PDB file with SEQRES, HELIX, SHEET and CRYST1 records, atoms N, CA, C and O in Angstrom:
SEQRES   1 A   57  MET VAL GLY HIS HIS PRO ASP LYS LEU ALA ALA VAL ALA          
SEQRES   2 A   57  ASP ASP LEU GLN ALA ARG GLY ALA GLY ARG VAL GLU THR          
SEQRES   3 A   57  PHE SER LEU ASP LEU THR GLU ILE ASP ARG ASP GLN GLU          
SEQRES   4 A   57  LEU LEU ALA LYS ALA THR GLU ALA LEU GLY ARG LEU ASP          
SEQRES   5 A   57  ALA ALA LEU ILE ALA                                          
HELIX    1 AA1 PRO A    6  ALA A   18  1                                  13    
HELIX    2 AA2 ILE A   34  ARG A   36  5                                   3    
HELIX    3 AA3 ASP A   37  LEU A   48  1                                  12    
SHEET    1 AA1 2 VAL A   2  GLY A   3  0                                        
SHEET    2 AA1 2 PHE A  27  SER A  28  1                                        
CRYST1    1.000    1.000    1.000  90.00  90.00  90.00 P 1           1          
ATOM      1  N   MET A   1      98.980 111.127  75.397  1.00  0.00           N  
ATOM      2  CA  MET A   1      99.572 112.336  74.775  1.00  0.00           C  
ATOM      3  C   MET A   1      98.569 112.900  73.726  1.00  0.00           C  
ATOM      4  O   MET A   1      97.868 112.118  73.084  1.00  0.00           O  
ATOM      5  N   VAL A   2      98.494 114.146  73.556  1.00  0.00           N  
ATOM      6  CA  VAL A   2      97.632 114.870  72.603  1.00  0.00           C  
ATOM      7  C   VAL A   2      98.576 115.647  71.703  1.00  0.00           C  
ATOM      8  O   VAL A   2      99.557 116.250  72.139  1.00  0.00           O  
ATOM      9  N   GLY A   3      98.222 115.600  70.411  1.00  0.00           N  
ATOM     10  CA  GLY A   3      98.934 116.410  69.437  1.00  0.00           C  
ATOM     11  C   GLY A   3      98.092 116.545  68.093  1.00  0.00           C  
ATOM     12  O   GLY A   3      97.039 115.948  67.869  1.00  0.00           O  
ATOM     13  N   HIS A   4      98.670 117.340  67.326  1.00  0.00           N  
ATOM     14  CA  HIS A   4      98.034 117.626  66.077  1.00  0.00           C  
ATOM     15  C   HIS A   4      98.229 116.625  64.859  1.00  0.00           C  
ATOM     16  O   HIS A   4      97.423 116.444  63.947  1.00  0.00           O  
ATOM     17  N   HIS A   5      99.527 115.981  65.037  1.00  0.00           N  
ATOM     18  CA  HIS A   5      99.859 115.022  63.903  1.00  0.00           C  
ATOM     19  C   HIS A   5      99.933 113.576  64.421  1.00  0.00           C  
ATOM     20  O   HIS A   5     100.754 113.228  65.270  1.00  0.00           O  
ATOM     21  N   PRO A   6      99.054 112.778  63.879  1.00  0.00           N  
ATOM     22  CA  PRO A   6      99.009 111.378  64.367  1.00  0.00           C  
ATOM     23  C   PRO A   6     100.300 110.611  64.250  1.00  0.00           C  
ATOM     24  O   PRO A   6     100.682 109.832  65.123  1.00  0.00           O  
ATOM     25  N   ASP A   7     100.957 110.862  63.133  1.00  0.00           N  
ATOM     26  CA  ASP A   7     102.208 110.162  62.795  1.00  0.00           C  
ATOM     27  C   ASP A   7     103.353 110.584  63.806  1.00  0.00           C  
ATOM     28  O   ASP A   7     104.172 109.737  64.162  1.00  0.00           O  
ATOM     29  N   LYS A   8     103.410 111.764  64.226  1.00  0.00           N  
ATOM     30  CA  LYS A   8     104.409 112.225  65.136  1.00  0.00           C  
ATOM     31  C   LYS A   8     104.050 111.678  66.525  1.00  0.00           C  
ATOM     32  O   LYS A   8     104.954 111.284  67.261  1.00  0.00           O  
ATOM     33  N   LEU A   9     102.766 111.640  66.911  1.00  0.00           N  
ATOM     34  CA  LEU A   9     102.301 110.982  68.160  1.00  0.00           C  
ATOM     35  C   LEU A   9     102.745 109.529  68.214  1.00  0.00           C  
ATOM     36  O   LEU A   9     103.300 109.088  69.220  1.00  0.00           O  
ATOM     37  N   ALA A  10     102.505 108.773  67.130  1.00  0.00           N  
ATOM     38  CA  ALA A  10     102.846 107.384  67.005  1.00  0.00           C  
ATOM     39  C   ALA A  10     104.243 107.164  67.271  1.00  0.00           C  
ATOM     40  O   ALA A  10     104.643 106.273  68.022  1.00  0.00           O  
ATOM     41  N   ALA A  11     105.055 108.046  66.603  1.00  0.00           N  
ATOM     42  CA  ALA A  11     106.525 107.943  66.785  1.00  0.00           C  
ATOM     43  C   ALA A  11     107.039 108.105  68.236  1.00  0.00           C  
ATOM     44  O   ALA A  11     107.913 107.400  68.741  1.00  0.00           O  
ATOM     45  N   VAL A  12     106.416 109.078  68.815  1.00  0.00           N  
ATOM     46  CA  VAL A  12     106.796 109.434  70.143  1.00  0.00           C  
ATOM     47  C   VAL A  12     106.325 108.326  71.098  1.00  0.00           C  
ATOM     48  O   VAL A  12     107.036 107.976  72.040  1.00  0.00           O  
ATOM     49  N   ALA A  13     105.199 107.810  70.867  1.00  0.00           N  
ATOM     50  CA  ALA A  13     104.585 106.632  71.656  1.00  0.00           C  
ATOM     51  C   ALA A  13     105.434 105.464  71.544  1.00  0.00           C  
ATOM     52  O   ALA A  13     105.665 104.769  72.533  1.00  0.00           O  
ATOM     53  N   ASP A  14     105.951 105.184  70.308  1.00  0.00           N  
ATOM     54  CA  ASP A  14     106.819 103.980  70.040  1.00  0.00           C  
ATOM     55  C   ASP A  14     108.114 104.112  70.802  1.00  0.00           C  
ATOM     56  O   ASP A  14     108.642 103.163  71.381  1.00  0.00           O  
ATOM     57  N   ASP A  15     108.649 105.467  70.771  1.00  0.00           N  
ATOM     58  CA  ASP A  15     109.841 105.674  71.460  1.00  0.00           C  
ATOM     59  C   ASP A  15     109.687 105.486  73.008  1.00  0.00           C  
ATOM     60  O   ASP A  15     110.543 104.837  73.609  1.00  0.00           O  
ATOM     61  N   LEU A  16     108.671 106.008  73.642  1.00  0.00           N  
ATOM     62  CA  LEU A  16     108.427 105.959  74.959  1.00  0.00           C  
ATOM     63  C   LEU A  16     108.220 104.414  75.448  1.00  0.00           C  
ATOM     64  O   LEU A  16     108.680 104.004  76.514  1.00  0.00           O  
ATOM     65  N   GLN A  17     107.539 103.681  74.621  1.00  0.00           N  
ATOM     66  CA  GLN A  17     107.404 102.110  74.848  1.00  0.00           C  
ATOM     67  C   GLN A  17     108.786 101.438  74.763  1.00  0.00           C  
ATOM     68  O   GLN A  17     109.084 100.508  75.514  1.00  0.00           O  
ATOM     69  N   ALA A  18     109.555 101.891  73.906  1.00  0.00           N  
ATOM     70  CA  ALA A  18     110.808 101.282  73.710  1.00  0.00           C  
ATOM     71  C   ALA A  18     111.827 101.564  74.818  1.00  0.00           C  
ATOM     72  O   ALA A  18     112.820 100.861  75.007  1.00  0.00           O  
ATOM     73  N   ARG A  19     111.489 102.699  75.571  1.00  0.00           N  
ATOM     74  CA  ARG A  19     112.316 103.133  76.672  1.00  0.00           C  
ATOM     75  C   ARG A  19     111.651 102.541  78.019  1.00  0.00           C  
ATOM     76  O   ARG A  19     112.161 102.761  79.117  1.00  0.00           O  
ATOM     77  N   GLY A  20     110.545 101.818  77.868  1.00  0.00           N  
ATOM     78  CA  GLY A  20     110.054 101.100  79.077  1.00  0.00           C  
ATOM     79  C   GLY A  20     108.681 101.668  79.547  1.00  0.00           C  
ATOM     80  O   GLY A  20     108.181 101.205  80.573  1.00  0.00           O  
ATOM     81  N   ALA A  21     108.102 102.567  78.906  1.00  0.00           N  
ATOM     82  CA  ALA A  21     106.775 103.057  79.282  1.00  0.00           C  
ATOM     83  C   ALA A  21     105.713 101.823  79.101  1.00  0.00           C  
ATOM     84  O   ALA A  21     105.527 101.239  78.034  1.00  0.00           O  
ATOM     85  N   GLY A  22     105.134 101.569  80.175  1.00  0.00           N  
ATOM     86  CA  GLY A  22     104.161 100.434  80.205  1.00  0.00           C  
ATOM     87  C   GLY A  22     102.843 100.581  79.342  1.00  0.00           C  
ATOM     88  O   GLY A  22     102.232  99.629  78.856  1.00  0.00           O  
ATOM     89  N   ARG A  23     102.492 101.924  79.221  1.00  0.00           N  
ATOM     90  CA  ARG A  23     101.290 102.235  78.555  1.00  0.00           C  
ATOM     91  C   ARG A  23     101.374 103.612  77.976  1.00  0.00           C  
ATOM     92  O   ARG A  23     101.765 104.542  78.682  1.00  0.00           O  
ATOM     93  N   VAL A  24     101.039 103.785  76.767  1.00  0.00           N  
ATOM     94  CA  VAL A  24     100.957 105.253  76.123  1.00  0.00           C  
ATOM     95  C   VAL A  24      99.709 105.271  75.314  1.00  0.00           C  
ATOM     96  O   VAL A  24      99.434 104.409  74.479  1.00  0.00           O  
ATOM     97  N   GLU A  25      98.938 106.342  75.619  1.00  0.00           N  
ATOM     98  CA  GLU A  25      97.741 106.585  74.902  1.00  0.00           C  
ATOM     99  C   GLU A  25      97.934 107.834  74.125  1.00  0.00           C  
ATOM    100  O   GLU A  25      98.650 108.712  74.607  1.00  0.00           O  
ATOM    101  N   THR A  26      97.352 108.006  72.937  1.00  0.00           N  
ATOM    102  CA  THR A  26      97.470 109.098  72.056  1.00  0.00           C  
ATOM    103  C   THR A  26      96.150 109.523  71.503  1.00  0.00           C  
ATOM    104  O   THR A  26      95.304 108.652  71.300  1.00  0.00           O  
ATOM    105  N   PHE A  27      95.878 110.827  71.227  1.00  0.00           N  
ATOM    106  CA  PHE A  27      94.657 111.378  70.763  1.00  0.00           C  
ATOM    107  C   PHE A  27      95.187 112.482  69.854  1.00  0.00           C  
ATOM    108  O   PHE A  27      95.979 113.331  70.263  1.00  0.00           O  
ATOM    109  N   SER A  28      94.727 112.439  68.619  1.00  0.00           N  
ATOM    110  CA  SER A  28      95.081 113.540  67.719  1.00  0.00           C  
ATOM    111  C   SER A  28      93.979 114.629  67.788  1.00  0.00           C  
ATOM    112  O   SER A  28      92.787 114.371  67.626  1.00  0.00           O  
ATOM    113  N   LEU A  29      94.474 115.874  68.043  1.00  0.00           N  
ATOM    114  CA  LEU A  29      93.546 116.979  68.177  1.00  0.00           C  
ATOM    115  C   LEU A  29      94.160 118.265  67.856  1.00  0.00           C  
ATOM    116  O   LEU A  29      95.227 118.547  68.400  1.00  0.00           O  
ATOM    117  N   ASP A  30      93.595 119.109  67.008  1.00  0.00           N  
ATOM    118  CA  ASP A  30      94.122 120.453  66.880  1.00  0.00           C  
ATOM    119  C   ASP A  30      93.583 121.199  68.054  1.00  0.00           C  
ATOM    120  O   ASP A  30      92.373 121.366  68.201  1.00  0.00           O  
ATOM    121  N   LEU A  31      94.598 121.710  69.001  1.00  0.00           N  
ATOM    122  CA  LEU A  31      94.129 122.446  70.119  1.00  0.00           C  
ATOM    123  C   LEU A  31      93.548 123.774  69.969  1.00  0.00           C  
ATOM    124  O   LEU A  31      93.063 124.348  70.943  1.00  0.00           O  
ATOM    125  N   THR A  32      93.570 124.350  68.691  1.00  0.00           N  
ATOM    126  CA  THR A  32      92.813 125.536  68.523  1.00  0.00           C  
ATOM    127  C   THR A  32      91.318 125.287  68.342  1.00  0.00           C  
ATOM    128  O   THR A  32      90.528 126.224  68.220  1.00  0.00           O  
ATOM    129  N   GLU A  33      90.943 124.000  68.327  1.00  0.00           N  
ATOM    130  CA  GLU A  33      89.467 123.642  68.238  1.00  0.00           C  
ATOM    131  C   GLU A  33      88.991 123.465  69.755  1.00  0.00           C  
ATOM    132  O   GLU A  33      88.758 122.364  70.254  1.00  0.00           O  
ATOM    133  N   ILE A  34      88.884 124.591  70.372  1.00  0.00           N  
ATOM    134  CA  ILE A  34      88.586 124.550  71.827  1.00  0.00           C  
ATOM    135  C   ILE A  34      87.251 123.854  72.200  1.00  0.00           C  
ATOM    136  O   ILE A  34      87.057 123.350  73.307  1.00  0.00           O  
ATOM    137  N   ASP A  35      86.355 123.865  71.204  1.00  0.00           N  
ATOM    138  CA  ASP A  35      85.033 123.187  71.352  1.00  0.00           C  
ATOM    139  C   ASP A  35      85.144 121.692  71.538  1.00  0.00           C  
ATOM    140  O   ASP A  35      84.129 121.100  71.907  1.00  0.00           O  
ATOM    141  N   ARG A  36      86.283 120.994  71.320  1.00  0.00           N  
ATOM    142  CA  ARG A  36      86.485 119.627  71.290  1.00  0.00           C  
ATOM    143  C   ARG A  36      87.073 119.228  72.702  1.00  0.00           C  
ATOM    144  O   ARG A  36      87.436 118.073  72.925  1.00  0.00           O  
ATOM    145  N   ASP A  37      87.151 120.233  73.642  1.00  0.00           N  
ATOM    146  CA  ASP A  37      87.966 119.796  74.946  1.00  0.00           C  
ATOM    147  C   ASP A  37      87.102 118.722  75.672  1.00  0.00           C  
ATOM    148  O   ASP A  37      87.727 117.847  76.271  1.00  0.00           O  
ATOM    149  N   GLN A  38      85.748 118.682  75.691  1.00  0.00           N  
ATOM    150  CA  GLN A  38      85.017 117.670  76.350  1.00  0.00           C  
ATOM    151  C   GLN A  38      85.288 116.262  75.603  1.00  0.00           C  
ATOM    152  O   GLN A  38      85.352 115.216  76.249  1.00  0.00           O  
ATOM    153  N   GLU A  39      85.430 116.300  74.315  1.00  0.00           N  
ATOM    154  CA  GLU A  39      85.723 115.079  73.626  1.00  0.00           C  
ATOM    155  C   GLU A  39      87.039 114.486  74.151  1.00  0.00           C  
ATOM    156  O   GLU A  39      87.148 113.327  74.552  1.00  0.00           O  
ATOM    157  N   LEU A  40      87.948 115.318  74.114  1.00  0.00           N  
ATOM    158  CA  LEU A  40      89.460 114.930  74.655  1.00  0.00           C  
ATOM    159  C   LEU A  40      89.257 114.335  76.020  1.00  0.00           C  
ATOM    160  O   LEU A  40      89.664 113.193  76.233  1.00  0.00           O  
ATOM    161  N   LEU A  41      88.631 115.054  76.995  1.00  0.00           N  
ATOM    162  CA  LEU A  41      88.510 114.512  78.395  1.00  0.00           C  
ATOM    163  C   LEU A  41      87.710 113.206  78.342  1.00  0.00           C  
ATOM    164  O   LEU A  41      88.050 112.304  79.107  1.00  0.00           O  
ATOM    165  N   ALA A  42      86.740 113.034  77.557  1.00  0.00           N  
ATOM    166  CA  ALA A  42      85.865 111.877  77.538  1.00  0.00           C  
ATOM    167  C   ALA A  42      86.711 110.613  77.034  1.00  0.00           C  
ATOM    168  O   ALA A  42      86.577 109.490  77.519  1.00  0.00           O  
ATOM    169  N   LYS A  43      87.550 110.918  76.057  1.00  0.00           N  
ATOM    170  CA  LYS A  43      88.549 109.879  75.472  1.00  0.00           C  
ATOM    171  C   LYS A  43      89.538 109.500  76.520  1.00  0.00           C  
ATOM    172  O   LYS A  43      89.789 108.308  76.699  1.00  0.00           O  
ATOM    173  N   ALA A  44      90.142 110.467  77.256  1.00  0.00           N  
ATOM    174  CA  ALA A  44      91.133 110.167  78.221  1.00  0.00           C  
ATOM    175  C   ALA A  44      90.449 109.432  79.420  1.00  0.00           C  
ATOM    176  O   ALA A  44      91.043 108.512  79.984  1.00  0.00           O  
ATOM    177  N   THR A  45      89.254 109.818  79.795  1.00  0.00           N  
ATOM    178  CA  THR A  45      88.645 109.020  80.869  1.00  0.00           C  
ATOM    179  C   THR A  45      88.362 107.645  80.441  1.00  0.00           C  
ATOM    180  O   THR A  45      88.559 106.678  81.177  1.00  0.00           O  
ATOM    181  N   GLU A  46      87.881 107.558  79.196  1.00  0.00           N  
ATOM    182  CA  GLU A  46      87.497 106.152  78.668  1.00  0.00           C  
ATOM    183  C   GLU A  46      88.848 105.278  78.638  1.00  0.00           C  
ATOM    184  O   GLU A  46      88.816 104.095  78.978  1.00  0.00           O  
ATOM    185  N   ALA A  47      90.006 105.888  78.229  1.00  0.00           N  
ATOM    186  CA  ALA A  47      91.187 105.051  78.088  1.00  0.00           C  
ATOM    187  C   ALA A  47      91.941 104.786  79.379  1.00  0.00           C  
ATOM    188  O   ALA A  47      92.605 103.764  79.549  1.00  0.00           O  
ATOM    189  N   LEU A  48      91.804 105.790  80.319  1.00  0.00           N  
ATOM    190  CA  LEU A  48      92.565 105.730  81.481  1.00  0.00           C  
ATOM    191  C   LEU A  48      91.850 105.503  82.806  1.00  0.00           C  
ATOM    192  O   LEU A  48      92.429 105.122  83.823  1.00  0.00           O  
ATOM    193  N   GLY A  49      90.554 105.763  82.720  1.00  0.00           N  
ATOM    194  CA  GLY A  49      89.714 105.624  83.981  1.00  0.00           C  
ATOM    195  C   GLY A  49      89.731 106.990  84.572  1.00  0.00           C  
ATOM    196  O   GLY A  49      89.691 107.975  83.834  1.00  0.00           O  
ATOM    197  N   ARG A  50      89.789 107.099  85.870  1.00  0.00           N  
ATOM    198  CA  ARG A  50      89.739 108.410  86.619  1.00  0.00           C  
ATOM    199  C   ARG A  50      91.050 109.242  86.240  1.00  0.00           C  
ATOM    200  O   ARG A  50      92.150 108.708  86.098  1.00  0.00           O  
ATOM    201  N   LEU A  51      90.827 110.504  86.104  1.00  0.00           N  
ATOM    202  CA  LEU A  51      91.941 111.468  85.891  1.00  0.00           C  
ATOM    203  C   LEU A  51      92.187 112.226  87.144  1.00  0.00           C  
ATOM    204  O   LEU A  51      91.268 112.824  87.704  1.00  0.00           O  
ATOM    205  N   ASP A  52      93.417 112.217  87.603  1.00  0.00           N  
ATOM    206  CA  ASP A  52      93.798 113.021  88.817  1.00  0.00           C  
ATOM    207  C   ASP A  52      94.230 114.429  88.477  1.00  0.00           C  
ATOM    208  O   ASP A  52      94.046 115.395  89.218  1.00  0.00           O  
ATOM    209  N   ALA A  53      94.861 114.469  87.215  1.00  0.00           N  
ATOM    210  CA  ALA A  53      95.515 115.791  86.815  1.00  0.00           C  
ATOM    211  C   ALA A  53      95.667 115.674  85.308  1.00  0.00           C  
ATOM    212  O   ALA A  53      95.631 114.590  84.726  1.00  0.00           O  
ATOM    213  N   ALA A  54      95.838 116.843  84.707  1.00  0.00           N  
ATOM    214  CA  ALA A  54      96.250 116.818  83.292  1.00  0.00           C  
ATOM    215  C   ALA A  54      97.399 117.876  83.254  1.00  0.00           C  
ATOM    216  O   ALA A  54      97.370 118.890  83.953  1.00  0.00           O  
ATOM    217  N   LEU A  55      98.336 117.595  82.458  1.00  0.00           N  
ATOM    218  CA  LEU A  55      99.502 118.475  82.184  1.00  0.00           C  
ATOM    219  C   LEU A  55      99.414 118.999  80.769  1.00  0.00           C  
ATOM    220  O   LEU A  55      99.369 118.213  79.824  1.00  0.00           O  
ATOM    221  N   ILE A  56      99.391 120.219  80.614  1.00  0.00           N  
ATOM    222  CA  ILE A  56      99.329 120.804  79.215  1.00  0.00           C  
ATOM    223  C   ILE A  56     100.615 121.719  79.059  1.00  0.00           C  
ATOM    224  O   ILE A  56     100.852 122.723  79.730  1.00  0.00           O  
ATOM    225  N   ALA A  57     101.304 121.250  78.173  1.00  0.00           N  
ATOM    226  CA  ALA A  57     102.628 121.956  77.983  1.00  0.00           C  
ATOM    227  C   ALA A  57     102.824 122.448  76.557  1.00  0.00           C  
ATOM    228  O   ALA A  57     103.856 123.043  76.246  1.00  0.00           O  
TER     229      ALA A  57                                                      
END                                                                             
């Protein structure tokens, strides 16, 4: 998951794990900083391996 507030990301990650999610990765990023998109993809690939798709909501 990607979001602006690390504390909110951690809370949602904890909730997902409590509900049975086997793995939750988080990355804090202000999405208005569009020049950091490659950093985000690199971190996701590092954490998860190959990416088949990304959902942006």
